[in-house]
C-alpha positions as CSV (number, residue, x, y, z in Angstrom):
1,X,55.8,-15.6,-41.6
2,X,53.4,-13.7,-39.3
3,X,54.4,-15.9,-36.4
4,X,58.1,-15.9,-37.4
5,X,57.6,-11.9,-37.5
6,X,55.8,-12.0,-33.4
7,X,58.7,-14.2,-32.3
8,X,61.3,-11.9,-33.7
9,X,59.4,-9.0,-32.3
10,X,59.2,-10.2,-28.8
11,X,63.0,-11.8,-29.0
12,X,64.2,-8.6,-29.7
13,X,61.9,-6.4,-27.8
14,X,60.6,-4.7,-30.6
15,X,63.7,-3.3,-32.1
16,X,63.3,-2.6,-35.7
17,X,66.8,-3.1,-36.8
18,X,67.5,-6.6,-35.1
19,X,63.7,-7.8,-36.6
20,X,65.3,-6.6,-39.6
21,X,68.2,-8.4,-39.5
22,X,66.4,-11.5,-38.1
23,X,63.9,-11.5,-41.4
24,X,67.1,-10.6,-44.1
25,X,69.1,-13.9,-42.9
26,X,65.7,-16.6,-42.5
27,X,66.9,-16.7,-38.7
28,X,65.4,-20.1,-37.2
29,X,62.7,-19.7,-34.8
30,X,62.5,-22.1,-31.7
31,X,58.9,-23.5,-31.9
32,X,58.5,-24.0,-27.9
33,X,59.6,-20.3,-27.3
34,X,57.0,-19.2,-29.7
35,X,54.4,-21.5,-28.3
36,X,55.3,-19.7,-24.7
37,X,55.1,-16.5,-25.9
38,X,51.9,-16.6,-27.6
39,X,50.3,-18.5,-24.6
40,X,51.9,-14.8,-22.7
41,X,50.5,-12.7,-24.7
42,X,47.8,-10.6,-23.1
43,X,47.3,-8.3,-25.9
44,X,46.4,-8.5,-29.5
45,X,49.0,-8.0,-32.2
46,X,48.8,-7.5,-36.4
47,X,51.9,-7.7,-38.8
48,X,52.8,-5.9,-41.4
49,X,51.6,-9.0,-43.5
50,X,48.4,-8.8,-42.2
51,X,45.5,-7.9,-43.6
52,X,44.4,-5.9,-40.2
53,X,47.5,-3.7,-40.6
54,X,47.3,-0.2,-40.9
55,X,47.6,1.1,-44.6
56,X,49.1,4.3,-44.1
57,X,51.8,3.0,-42.0
58,X,53.1,0.5,-44.9
59,X,53.9,4.1,-46.6
60,X,56.5,5.3,-43.7
61,X,60.2,4.4,-43.4
62,X,60.9,1.5,-41.7
63,X,57.3,0.6,-40.6
64,X,56.8,-1.6,-37.7
65,X,57.2,-5.3,-38.3
66,X,54.6,-6.1,-35.3
67,X,52.2,-3.8,-33.6
68,X,50.9,-4.6,-30.5
69,X,47.7,-3.2,-29.0
70,X,44.7,-3.3,-26.9
71,X,41.0,-2.0,-28.9
72,X,40.0,-1.6,-31.6
73,X,42.8,-1.6,-34.9
74,X,40.5,-0.6,-37.5
75,X,40.8,3.0,-35.8
76,X,44.3,3.5,-37.5
77,X,42.0,3.7,-41.3
78,X,39.7,5.9,-40.7
79,X,40.2,9.6,-41.0
80,X,42.8,10.6,-38.3
81,X,44.4,13.5,-37.1
82,X,47.8,13.5,-35.3
83,X,48.5,16.2,-32.5
84,X,51.6,16.7,-30.6
85,X,52.9,19.2,-28.3
86,X,54.9,20.2,-25.1
87,X,54.6,17.9,-22.0
88,X,54.6,20.9,-19.6
89,X,52.4,23.1,-21.2
90,X,51.1,26.3,-20.5
91,X,47.6,26.5,-19.3
92,X,47.2,28.0,-23.0
93,X,48.1,24.7,-24.4
94,X,45.7,22.8,-22.2
95,X,42.7,24.4,-23.3
96,X,43.9,24.6,-27.1
97,X,44.5,21.1,-27.2
98,X,41.2,20.0,-25.4
99,X,39.3,22.7,-28.2
100,X,40.6,21.3,-31.1
101,X,40.5,17.6,-30.2
102,X,37.3,17.9,-28.9
103,X,36.0,20.1,-31.9
104,X,37.5,17.5,-34.4
105,X,36.3,14.6,-32.7
106,X,32.6,16.1,-33.0
107,X,33.6,15.7,-36.9
108,X,34.4,12.3,-36.8
109,X,38.2,12.8,-37.2
110,X,40.3,9.9,-34.8
111,X,42.9,11.8,-32.5
112,X,46.2,10.5,-32.5
113,X,48.9,11.5,-30.3
114,X,51.2,9.6,-27.7
115,X,50.2,9.5,-24.1
116,X,52.6,11.9,-22.6
117,X,51.8,14.0,-19.8
118,X,50.6,17.4,-21.1
119,X,49.6,17.8,-24.6
120,X,49.1,14.4,-25.8
121,X,47.1,13.7,-22.7
122,X,44.5,16.2,-23.0
123,X,44.4,15.7,-26.7
124,X,43.1,12.4,-25.7
125,X,40.8,13.7,-23.1
126,X,39.3,16.4,-25.6
127,X,38.6,13.3,-28.1
128,X,36.9,12.0,-25.4
129,X,35.0,14.4,-24.6
130,X,33.7,14.8,-27.7
131,X,32.3,11.6,-28.0
132,X,35.1,11.1,-30.6
133,X,37.9,8.0,-30.9
134,X,41.8,8.4,-30.0
135,X,44.5,6.3,-30.7
136,X,47.5,6.2,-28.5
137,X,51.4,5.2,-29.6
138,X,53.2,4.2,-27.1
139,X,57.0,4.4,-26.6
140,X,57.3,1.6,-23.5
141,X,56.1,-1.7,-24.0
142,X,52.1,-2.2,-24.6
143,X,51.8,-3.6,-20.9
144,X,53.8,-1.0,-19.4
145,X,51.8,2.5,-18.8
146,X,54.6,6.0,-19.2
147,X,53.8,8.0,-17.3
148,X,52.0,6.3,-14.2
149,X,50.5,9.6,-13.8
150,X,48.3,8.6,-17.0
151,X,47.2,5.2,-15.7
152,X,43.5,5.8,-15.7
153,X,43.9,7.2,-19.3
154,X,45.3,4.7,-20.2
155,X,42.9,2.1,-19.3
156,X,40.3,4.3,-20.6
157,X,42.0,3.9,-24.1
158,X,42.2,0.3,-24.0
159,X,39.2,-0.5,-23.3
160,X,37.0,2.0,-25.5
161,X,39.7,3.5,-28.4
162,X,43.1,1.6,-29.5
163,X,46.5,1.8,-27.7
164,X,49.2,0.5,-30.0
165,X,52.8,-0.3,-29.6
166,X,55.9,-1.8,-31.6
167,X,57.1,-2.6,-28.1
168,X,55.5,-5.8,-26.2
169,X,54.9,-6.8,-23.7
170,X,55.7,-4.6,-19.8
171,X,58.9,-3.5,-21.9
172,X,60.3,-0.4,-19.9
173,X,60.8,2.7,-22.2
174,X,64.4,3.9,-23.0
175,X,65.0,7.2,-24.5
176,X,65.7,6.4,-27.8
177,X,62.4,4.4,-28.1
178,X,60.2,7.6,-27.8
179,X,61.5,9.5,-31.3
180,X,61.6,6.6,-32.8
181,X,58.1,6.3,-31.9
182,X,57.4,9.2,-33.2
183,X,57.5,7.9,-36.7
184,X,54.0,5.9,-36.3
185,X,52.6,8.8,-34.3
186,X,53.1,11.0,-37.9
187,X,52.4,7.8,-39.9
188,X,48.8,7.8,-39.2
189,X,47.4,10.8,-39.2
190,X,46.5,12.5,-42.4
191,X,47.4,15.8,-41.3
192,X,49.5,17.1,-37.9
193,X,48.9,19.9,-35.4
194,X,51.7,20.8,-33.2
195,X,49.6,22.8,-29.9
196,X,52.2,23.9,-28.5
197,X,56.6,23.9,-28.7
198,X,59.9,24.4,-27.8
199,X,61.9,24.8,-30.9
200,X,64.4,22.3,-29.8
201,X,62.0,19.2,-28.3
202,X,60.4,15.8,-28.9
203,X,57.6,17.4,-30.9
204,X,59.8,18.9,-33.9
205,X,61.6,15.2,-34.5
206,X,57.4,14.5,-35.4
207,X,57.7,17.7,-37.4
208,X,60.1,16.3,-39.4
209,X,58.3,13.1,-40.0
210,X,55.5,13.9,-40.9
211,X,57.6,16.8,-43.4
212,X,59.1,13.4,-45.2
213,X,55.8,11.7,-45.2
214,X,54.4,14.3,-47.2
215,X,52.2,15.7,-44.5
216,X,50.9,19.1,-44.3
217,X,51.6,20.5,-40.1
218,X,49.4,23.3,-38.6
219,X,50.5,25.0,-35.5
220,X,48.6,26.9,-32.6
221,X,49.9,30.0,-32.7
222,X,51.6,31.6,-29.4
223,X,52.5,35.0,-27.9
224,X,56.3,35.7,-29.1
225,X,58.5,35.4,-26.5
226,X,56.9,32.2,-24.8
227,X,57.0,28.8,-26.1
228,X,58.2,29.9,-29.6
229,X,58.1,26.6,-31.6
230,X,54.8,27.2,-33.5
231,X,55.1,30.3,-34.3
232,X,59.1,29.4,-36.0
233,X,57.4,26.5,-37.9
234,X,55.1,29.3,-39.2
235,X,57.3,31.5,-39.9
236,X,59.3,28.8,-41.7
237,X,56.2,27.6,-44.1
238,X,53.7,26.0,-41.3
239,X,49.9,26.3,-41.6
240,X,48.4,28.7,-39.3
241,X,45.6,26.7,-37.0
242,X,43.2,29.4,-35.7
243,X,40.5,27.0,-36.0
244,X,39.6,23.4,-36.5
245,X,37.9,25.2,-39.8
246,X,41.4,25.8,-41.4
247,X,42.1,22.2,-41.4
248,X,39.5,21.4,-44.2
């Protein structure tokens, strides 16, 4: 059944709904095509039926049937904290992302983010500088680095940390892939930290996933009149984060 899931995941390019339909109707597989698919894989993979599949993801809505990955999949089952925020972040946001992830890494926490430019990238980099581990959840195929400006980061993550995606090969990301991906970012973390955000943004999609999963939300406050997503979340009941000790 694991190979059957792999076949569906590659055939349907990681599309959850199409894979689900294939599973429910027990769609037959072409063994020759499956063999070619496996030969073409350059990454590792795990399925929802595998022993090494991340435990936390089995508890979320629509868990990926298959995860393609490079690196150490066991990082998913360590103490993880998710960090998200704006792509076009301010210098303040950059400093906060680097500082928070650095200090959390020093405490042995694994940082989960989406490898986008801005807050995501700085969260990964801060964890590395703190001699910790970090997980990147892609919204593209596992072999497609997006954005291209993060290629050196992508290579470092593949070799020394963990890069995962429900999308196979070099699939070019579609607009709808990123919000769908955010359920995994939320699902892997015990808590979610929002570093900097607008009130209407992809970050808020991750916040909603985390809330639906029963996770605590922590926000870094910002000056009134600037990027006010975090301040708005705090006013609605999210926890304020001024020091990493606030998380414990």
